[in-house]
C-alpha positions, 0 to 999 in steps of 0.5 A: 357323378352319375345317376341311372334312372330306370323306366319300368314302363313298357311305354318308352315315352309315357307317363313314367318317362315324363316323371323321370325326365323331370327328376333327371332335369334337376339332377343335370341342373345340379351337375349330375350326369344322368342316363335313362335305362329303358326296360322296353316292351319285351318280357322279363322272366322272374327269378327261377330260384336256380342258384346259378348266380351264387356261383357265377355272380350273374343271372343264368338268364343272360338278358337286360338284368345282367346288362344293368348289373354291370352298368350299376358298378359305375353309377353313383345313384339310382331312380327306379320308376314304375307305373301302378298296376293294381296298386302294385309296381308293374310286373316287368320292373318287379321281375327285373328288381327281384333278380337284380337285387338278389345277386347284384347287391354289391354293385348297389350297396351304399349308393342312394336310391329312390323310387317314383310311381305313376298312376291314373288315380289310386294305388300309388303309395302301395306301389311306392312302398313296395319298391322302397323295400328293395333299398332297405334290404340292400344298405342303400340310403333312400332319397325322399322329396316333399311328398311321396314320389308319385305323379298322376295322369293317363297321358304325359300331357296330363302328368305335366298338369300335375303341378305338385307331382312335377314339383315333387319330382324336381325336389327329388332330383335336387335332394338326390344331387345334394346327398350325392355331393355330401357323400362325395365330400365325406369320401374326400374327407376320409369318411369310409363306408361302414364295414360289413359284419359277417351275415348272421343268417337266422331262420325262424324255424330250425 
């Protein structure tokens, strides 16, 4: 079993990364392989609404989003991490997830996912709520912890001093590992994923 953890911060080894490492450590303790996927400091364009992905199964902007979509095919679960900017997820990971979830839901569906957010002081729950909406529209079980998945601090050292936040990250990793094992046991027992009905797309205006 493998979980990919996305670092949506431009800081490779910053606060968000520190929290993700705590989750990854607990997953590893429970026998789950992990990979931290860095979005990096380069810009990620938003969705251009061109419709290219409908015909080609990938984004016209051939960048890190297409790379991750391919990688997601072989992953069993996901953790998306973001810094908090103005009580929202960062612009980089928002653009990344907007495009990814628009065309690559088939690579994500029925796989457990969770979000973690890192902030100095406030806005964490709003950003956390924003990220969870990507999962609930994509048939993805959401993994929870003992508290909302947030850590506080302006530096990695301060984040490590957020004892409750770090504990929340560890419990999140343990819960993710447990759910993955439950899903694997179900598959081995012959439990199949739900069969999707044809999408009844209904617009509010006709």
